[in-house]
Residue, then its C-alpha position, 0 to 999 in steps of 0.5 A: m399165731e396159734k390162738e389166731f388160726e384156732q379162731l379162724t378155723i372155729e369162725t369159718l366153720e361156724k360160717i359153713k353151718s350157717f349156710g345149710v351146710k350139714s353133711k358130716t363128711v363135709i364137716k369131717f375133711f374140712k376139720r381134718s384139713c384144719r389141723v394137717l394145715k396148723a402142723y405145717l404153719l407151726k412146722k414153718g413158724i408162719g401165719f395163715s394167709l392164702e399165699n402160705g396155704q396155697r404153697w403149701l398145697s403144692e407142697v402135699r399134692p399127689c403126683e398125677p394121675m390121682t387115685k379118686s381118693q388122691y383126688m378128694v383129699y386133695s380138693s378137701y384141702r384146697r377148698t379149706i384153703f380158699l374158705l379160710a382166706d375169704q373168711q380171713e378176708g370178710k368175704l365168706d358170705s355164702w357156700r362156695v365152689y372154688p374151680q381149680k381150671t382158670s384160663a391162663r391169661p398173659k403177664t403183659p399189662e397192656y394184653l390184660q388191660l385190652l382183655n378186660s376192655h373187651a370183655e367189658k365190651l361183650r358183657i355191655e352186648g349182652m353176650a352170655q357169660s359162657a360165650i365172653y369166657f371162651s372168647m377171653r380164652v382164645a384171645g388170652d391164649f393168642m396174647i400168650y402166644l404172642e409174649s412167647c414170640g417176644k412180642f410184648e406190645i400189640k403195635a409189634v405185631e405183624y401179619r405172620d404172627v396172626t397166621g404163625y399161631f394156628t401153627q401151634e402144635s396145640f391146634s394140631g390134633r383138633k377137629p376142623d370146626g374147633i380150630k374155626a371157632y378159635a379163628y372166628k373169635l380171634k378175628s373178632f378181637l382183632q377187629y375190636l382192636e380195630e375199632i377203639d384205634v389200637l391197630t390204626e395201620k395194620k388190619l391184622s383181623l384179615a390175617v385170620p385164615k378164612i377157610f378151614a374144611k367142614q367135617e359133615t358128619i352123620v348126627t348120633v342119636l338115640s335108638e328107638k328102643a332107647d327112647r322108650a326105655l328112657k321115657n318108660i323109667k319111673p324113679e323112686t327116690g328123690t335124686a332119681v325123680r329129679d334127674h329123670a324130669m331134666i332128661m324129659l325135658a330135653l328128651r321130650l322138648g329139646v331144652r339145652r343143660s344150660d336153660i334147665v339147670k337155670m329153669r325157674l318155678s315161675d317159668i312153668d304156666w301151669k293153666n295153660d300147660k306151657i313153659s317159658f324162658i329165656q335162653q342163655k345162649t342167644g337171650i330169646q325168649t322160648i316158649l313150649p308146650m307142656l307136654t303129659d309126660v313131661g308136666n307128670a315128670l316135673m311136678n312128681y319131682i316138685l310137689n314130693f322131692r324139690p326141697q322146700i327153700s325159697d329159692d325159685t329154682i327148679f332144679l335143686r341139690c338133693y342135700s343142704p346146702y339147697q343150691k342151683l344144680s351147677p353144671a349137671r353135665k354127668i347126669p344122664e349118665k346114671f340112666l344113659s350108661g345102662l343102654d348099649r352102645e348101639d341104642c345110645p352112642q354117646r352119654g350126655f344132655h346133647i344126643l337127647r336133645r339132637t334125638c329130640a329134634t330128629t323124632m320131630m323133623k321125622n314127622n314131617i314139622a316144619r324145619s322153622i318150628v323144629s329150630a324155635s323149639i330147640g333155640q336155633i336162630d337159623p332154620n337152616s341149622v336143622d338140616v343136619y338132623l335129616s341125616a339120622d332119617e334113614e328113610k328119607m334119605r334113601k329117597c335122596a339116593i342119586s342113580l348110578q345110571g350112566i356109571e355102572c360098574e362093569r367088574g363083575d365082583l363088585r356088582 
């Protein structure tokens, strides 16, 4: 048993190195995790398996909240377990990310079957993976609620079960638009069940609440000062050059983060100064002009700092294994965290995209062009960006003639 485990660790480590992993820290954490796991297996007198490894993980998991060092150690333990298990089953063929958060799923076989069939239908229809994931999360959460109510057959579900789902405590602190998104996905799922004749006598989709208060807000964008500061940055290190090029795509062209991380070298037409790609969210092709500052940022990264590998993805990790970035949510923080909150109210990619749309609206560019540029299907969806144009908003102010204030202290 001991020799089998040692052989498994040797084979797994060789596989990891064959993937181009050269980080001394990664290899050191893997070896240390194997030593601690080996001691546990010998103490218990058991061999290695994914089940036994997860049992060990549950015993060594630190109490919440974890410190940063505790989280790093625990994450290395967890990664090691899955790497060893994949190698043991002959599935370890690439360097992988093992997400720690997964959507809860119901236990009832009928519910699981319906979830899987619905997911397959959405894939056939060409829905983006992120949208399918959210649909499955909503439908799965609804079925878990049904199980908690003692409903283990879809035919036993009543109208009050649908409305009761939205009265749960978990919805009490959510914004109206968030609840509206859940309602839309749940209604789509129930309509699917009606289409396949699982629900023939009841139209449960009609029980989904239709009206939620729409929350109107003024969009947050970068100040002109922050906008200029980002455009004038002169990065020097490879990571900073890469990240700044990604920021310029969002700030100047309004490209979504999901499209930036998947953008390929073949998407750039240098001769005609154009960028063309299929949007992940909508599946629609977008063609954007290659602005000078964006082109310079991309050229600097691609020619001077991008790892020279066969992968056509533009933005790669700066250390081996050289793979595409995922999910790259925190990249803007490196540049935005140094700005004042008044100049930069938020720290993510989306404020860059909103700033781009607002700038175009201020420059009197037609709504149809703005919506097409930032990948919105409905031209009316860009009207919200008008709220950030103070000069034009002042022209929309309604006169108080006829309802003048008579109290002197309020004049």
